[in-house]
N, C-alpha and C positions, 0 to 999 in steps of 0.2 A: 505493499500500500505505500502511496506517496504521501507526503506530509499534508497537503491541502485535503485529501480524501480522508485522512484521519481526523482532522478538524471538523469537516462536514460531518463524519459519523458521530463525533462527539456532540455537535450541535443537535443532531437527530436524537441521540439519547436524552440530552436536556430537554428537548421539546415533548417527547414522550413522557419523560418524568414530571414535567410541569403539566401536561393533560391529566396524568394520573391523580396527581395532587388536587388539581381543580375538581376533578371528579369526586375525590373524597370530600374536599371542602363542600361541594353542593350537597353530597349525602348526609353530612353532619348537619348541614342547615335544614334540610327536608327532616331529619330525625327530631331536630329541635321543634320543628312545627308539629310533628306527630305527638311529641311529648306533651306540648302544651295543649293541643287538641284532644289529648287522650285517645288517639287512633292506635291502639295497642297491636292489631294485625298489620298494619302498615309498618310500625315500629319494627316488628320482627323481620318482615322483608327488607327492610333497610339495613338492619344489622347485618343480615347474610351477605347483602352488597357490599357493606362496609368492609367485612372480613376479607372478601373476594379482592377488592380494591387495595386493601393493606398489603396483602400478599403479593398483589402486583407491583406495589410501590417498592417492597423490600427487594424484590427481584430486579427491578430496573436500577435501583440504588446500588445494588451489588454490581450490576453490570457496568454502571459508570466507575465505580471504583475498580473493577478489573480491567477496564479500558484504560483508565489513567496508568494503572501499574504496568500493563503491557506496553503502552506508549513509552513510557519512562524507560523501561528495559531495554526495548528496541533502539532507543536513542541515547542509551548509556548515560541517563540522568540518574543521579543518585537520589535514594529515598524510596520509600515503601508507603503507600495509602496517603500520597500528597493531596492536600485538600483541594477542592474545586477552585478556590480563590488563587492558589499559587499556580495550578494549571492554566488557568485563564491569564495570569500575569505574564507567562513567557509564551503566550500564543501571538501569532501575526496579527496586525491590525484589522483587517476586515472581519475575520472569524472572532477576534477578541473582543469586539464591541458586541457582537450577536451573544457570545458566550456570557459576557458580564451582564447583559440586560436579562438573558435567561436566569442567570444566577440570582439577580436582584428579584425577579419575579417568583423564583421558588422560595427564596427566603420569605418574601411577603406573604405568599400562600401559606406557607408553614406557620408564621406567626398568627395568621387568621385561624387556621386550624387549631392552634393552641388555644386561642380565644374562644372559639366556638365550643370547643371541648370542656373548657373551664364553665361555660355558660351552662352547657348540658348537664355537667356534673351537679351544678348548683339546682338546676330544675329537677333533676332526678331526686335529689336529696330531699328538697322541698315536697315533692310528690309522695315520697316515702313517708315522710314525717306527717304529711296530711292524712295518708291512709291509716297510720297508725292512732292519730288522734280521732278519726272516725271510727275506728274499731274499738276504741276505749269508750266512746259514746254508746255504741251499740251494746258493749259488754256491761258497761256500768250505768245503765240508765234505769234501774229498778230502785225500789225504796229501800231495799236492805242495805245494810253496811256492807263494805266491801274489806274483806280482810286479806286481799291477795297482795303480793309484793310485785313491784315494777320489774322491768328488765335491768335497771340499774342497781336492784337488791334493796331499794327503799319502799316502804310500805306505802302503797297508794293511798291517797287521800282523796276522797270524793269532792269533786267541786260543786258549788252551789249551781243550780240551774243547768246541769250538765245531763239534760233530758232530750231524747230523741222523739219528736213528735211525728206520728205517722196517720195522717188523716186524709180523706178525699174531700174535696168541696164540690 
């Protein structure tokens, strides 16, 4: 392979990696919508797609690392697992600009993925806490005193007005 074709191959790998991460980001945003709207079946489907996309991202990231290592080995460049930033740094100008833009895009998408993941984690914890609270309302809505212990090992103290009303109008 000549040098120009090597850089074009790396650009193709980076574009594919960007597409996969963008797909993952879109799935995470869809997952967030499903959590908010309570669409459990759709959430299950998205989780399966997310797992598949994550596997693809791991594969393409490894392909990028292997490509850089192979490139450096063939050109007697010292170092193993050279970061993408360094690889872009010693690339010729037309390809360097394209790879640097792709690297910047990848970094931004990954940061957005982290943000959406944090938001999803908070939403899921809130949903779980809400379900627990609703369960407590159902379990402890009678007039009898409760002598049960909570998950934290503390004795449950019945709160005033913690009754569930089930009436048809």
